[in-house]
N, C-alpha and C positions, 0 to 999 in steps of 0.2 A: 570540450563538451562540458556543459554545466547542467547536470541532472540532479534533481533533488525532490524531496517530499515536503509538503506543508499541510498543516491542519487548520491553520489560521493564516490569512494572507500576509505575506511578508515575514513569517517566522518559520525558518527551516527546521525540520526535525533532524536531530543529530543521532538518535538511536537507530540502529539497523533493524529491519523487520525480519521475521521468519515469514516466508511466502510459500503458500501451497497453491499449485496450479492444477486445474482439471480441464480436460478438453473432451468434447463430444466425439463419438465414434467417427463421424464424418469430418471432423477436424475444423469445422466452421464456427463453432461456438465454444464457450468455455468460461471459467471463472478464475479469479485470482483472489485469494484470501490473504490479507496482510495481518500479522500479529506483531504488536509492539509491546514488549514487557517493560513497564515503567518508562514510557516515552518522555522525552524532554518537555513536550508541551504541557504535561501535568505539572511539572515544576515551574515552568514559565508562567502559566496562568494561575498558579497557586490555587488549584482546584476549582476555578471558575470555568465551567464548560460552555459558557455563552460564546466564547471566542472560537470554539471548534465548530466550524461551519461546513466541513466536508474534508475530504482527503484529496489533495491535488498532487498529481504526478507531473512535474514540469521539466522540460528539456527543450533546447534548440527551438524556441518560439512555438512549442507545442504544449498542450495541456490535456490531461485526462482527469475527470472529476467523478467522485462518488460521494453520495450522501448516506450510503448504507454503512453506518458506523455504530459500533457497540462499545460501551465502556464497562468493564467488570471491576468490581470492588473487592478488596480483601481487608478485613478488619476496619471497615468504614473508610478506607482510602482507595483512590483509583489505582488500579494495578496493571490492567491490561487493556489495550485498545485494539479492536478488531475492525477491519474495513474490508468490504467485499466489492469487487468489480465483477460485473456480468457482461460478457462479450457476446453480442447477438449475431455477429457475422465475421467472416474472415478478415475484413478490413479493420474492424475494431481490435481483433486479436493481433494482427500484424502491427498495428499502431502501438499496442501495449508492449509487444516484444521489442520494438524499436526503443521504447523508454527503458526497458530492462537492460538492454545491451549497453546503453549509455550510462545508466545508473550503476551497473556492475563494474564498468571501467572506472567510474568515479569513486566508488566505495570499496571495491575489492570483494563485493558479494559474489558468490558463485552458485552454480546450479548443480544439484545432485539429484539424479533421476532415481526413482524408486518404482518397483513393480508392485502394482496393487492387485490384490486377489479379490477385490469387491466385485 
């Protein structure tokens, strides 16, 4: 299985993200928020953000794309990249979970459930 993340086509991100998942009460919709602290794309592009054209989740001839990306700066330098996926139906949610299963096996990333009181 070859699962990876890109921000610019052909350049794999090497930093692991922190991922926060939310799901609607009916379980059909949800969001995935990816946080990358000092992602390698910042170093690769030498702070030229023209090459960041989205976030691509790629695996087994599949791809999910979001253009909902935010870059935060600290002391004038890019520090954090935040990408948000919004899933509008259970098929999109399942497709994302399929990626996460492959990506976690590839990278060793694991899931830790928390109980929210919100």
